N, C-alpha and C positions, 0 to 999 in steps of 0.2 A: 407325858413326854412322850408317847406313840404318835400323840395326835399332832402334835410339834413337828413329829418327821416330816410326816407323810404331808405335812404344809410347806414344806423345806425343801422336798421332793418334788413335790406339785410345779411350785414356782420355778426352780432349777430347770424343772422339763422345762416351762411358756417360755422361761430364757434360752436356752439351747435350742429350741425351735425360732423363736424371733432369732438369733443369733446367724445362725448355719445356714438361712437362706442366704444367699451370695447375695453380695453387696451391687451387685450387676443386675438383680431381679428385684431387690427393694428399689432401686434406684426409676426402676422401667416401672412399678408400680405409684410411685409417688408420680413421676412422669404423670403417668394417664390422669392420677387423681387433680394434679394439676391445668393440664389442658384443656379439660373437660368439666371445670368448674366444678370438683368435686365437694366444696362445702356445701353446694347446694343440692347436692345427692335425697333423693329420699331419704335413702340409708347409705350416710357419710360413714369414715372412715376416722377411726383417732390414729393418727399416725405416730403419737405416741405408745402406741399399746403395739404386744407382741403381732407380725403378719398373722401369725393365725389365727386371730379375732376378730381379720379382718373381712364384712360382708361381701360372700362370692370368691374370695382367694379359698383355692383348697393346696393342700400341701400337705405330697408324699415325699418321705427318705430326704425331709429338708430342700425338697426342688417345689416352686410355683408350678400344679398341674393343671389347673384347671383354674377358671375364670369367667366367672357368671355376673355383671351385670344388669341382667337384662330389666326394663320396667325399672330406671332409674334415676330418670332424667340427669344422665350426662348431654352436657353443650360443650362444642368445642371440636376439636380437631386430634385424632390419634397419633401420641406423638412417636417420633422414630426409634426412640428406645423402647419400645413395646417388642423388638425383634430382639432385645436381651432376655427374655422369657423362653430362651431354648429349650425347654423340658414342658412346655405347656402341650397338654393333648386335646384340652378342649377352651374353647372361648365365644359364649354367648353374649354381646352387647346390643343383641336387639331391640327395638320400640325404646329408642333413644333419641337425641337428636345431633348426632354428630354428624358432622359435616366435611368439606374436604374430598380428598383421595387416599386413597390406600397408600400405607406405606411401603417402600421395598422392603423396609426390615422384616415385615413381615414374612419374605422369604426363608429368613433363616429358621421359622420355628418347625424347620423336620418331622419331627414328632406328632404335628397336628393334626387332628382326628375330627373333629368338629369345627367347622367356622360359620357363626349363624353371628351379620350381623344387618340382619331387615329392618325394615321401620328403621329408617335415620333416612340422611342424607347425604351421602354419599354421592360423590360425583366423577369424573373423568374415566380411563378405560378399563377396565376388569386386565388388568395387568395379565403376559404373558406368565412370570413367574409363579404361579396360582401351578403351575402345573409340574411345578419340580418338588409341589409337597404331596408326596408319594404317597403318605399314610392316613390322607384324606377320604374321609366315609362321608360326611355332611357340608355341602355347601351350600347356603342360606343366605342371597345375595338380594333377594327381592323386595320391592315398594324401597329403590333409593333412586336416586339419579342419575346412573351408569346409561355412559355412551359407547357408541365404538360397536365391534362384533363381537362375538364371542371365540375365544381368544382359543385358534386350535389346539395348542397346549394342553386343555383342559382335556382333552380324552387323553391324556398321560395317564390320569388317578385314576388307575384301575382296580383302585380299594373302594372307589366310590358307589353309594351308596342313595345317595340323595341331590339333586341340581336344582337350585329353587333359583332363579333366574327374574320370575315376572317381576310387570309393573317397575319397569327401565326403562331405556331411549335405546335398548340397543339394535344396532345396525347388524345386514348382512344375512346370512344363510347358516341353519342349524350342520357345524361342521357334519364333514362327511362320515370322520372316523370315528363319530359317536357309539360305533359297535364293540368299541375297545374299552368301552366301560360295562364289563361284564355281569360284574353286582350292581347295579344299577336299577333300583328300583321303584323311584320315584324322578321324573323329568317334566317340570314344570317351566315352561316358559310364555306365559301366557302374556297379554297386555305390554307389548312390546311393536317396535318394527321391520319382524325380522320379513325374508322374503323367501323368491327360491322355493323350489319341493322341498316334501319331506322327503328325507332321505332314505328311501327303502330300509339303508344299514340298520333303523332304528329297529325294523322287526326282529335282529339278531339279536334285543336283548331279552333274553329268555326268560330272566327276572322281575323284567318290568310290571308294574303294577298298575301303576297310573304314568299315563301322559297326557298335558293337560301345555296347548299351543292356541288357544282359545284371544280372538284379539291381535292378528298380528296381518300380516301382508303378504301370506303364502301361499305358492300355487300350487297346479298339478293334482294330483288325488293321495290319498290317504293309502299306503302300498297295504296292498291284500295279503298280505304274507302276516300282518299285523291279529288276522284271524285265527291265529295259531298260536298264539302265545296266554298258556293256560293262564297264567297268574293275573295276567290284563282283566283289571275289572273298574278302569277310571278312563274314559278316552274322552277328550273337552277340543274340540277344532271348532268349533264357532266362528261367524265373526273372522273369518278369512277372505280368500281370493278362490280358493277351489273350485276344482270344473264344478264339482258335486254338491249339492246339499246335505250334511252329514246328524243324525241325528246327537246327542249326546247320552253315551252309555255310562252307567253305573247298574253296576253288576257286582254284589260280593257273596251270589250263590257259586261257587266253583264248580258247581255241574249244570251251569250255563257256559255255551258257547256262543261266543259274539262273530257273526257273519256277515264277511263284505260281498252283497250281491252282485249282480251282472252290472248295475246302477250306481255301483259304489255305495250303496244307502247303508249303512248301519243297522244292525236289528237283535234283539236277543232271541235267541229259541233255545228251550232246557234237552 
């Protein structure tokens, strides 16, 4: 009898978890399933089962707060209903075959901290509304087909720690107000079509650890002030149109200091 009671309690708990997730959130997940060929995912969903059993879905307090479907063979476009997941803190749909543009409804996800859509086939501009997602800490949109310029609004993301936009078709310049991103540790913009000078304001990013700008059309010189950033351990700026040739700095020893000499060559010195 005691075992039966425990079984009933467990069953009721599972049913409540299913029931308490809002209809709009459930509809958003089902729309994602349908629009990305869910039946062919590597790990698919049983739409008749409780949502808390669905692969990659994290639920807290009856709210969908996490969605991780990376490496799962998603094919198709992101549905507009994804904007109904208003409690979402993390979304990782990396390494799939998602195409089309980013739905404007993603701008509804004000609690979002991680936006990881790398290694897909997304296209169009990176929308300016991304600057409205003030809680973002990680933006990983590398290896897609994004075009246009890096939106100036991205510099509104003052909590951002990692910005990875490499291997797209981005043009224009690096935003001068990049220094607004005081928490930034990783800035990777390699393999695009960026031009203009590397803004000296980058040197104001005191927490910066990795600066990867290789394979663009950048001109001018590497700001000397970067040598004063104690946390900076990786600098890659090769294959640009800079006034001088720079070697790649890979320095995991905090006792080393990267020096920019008068000829602007980067060296490591104990």
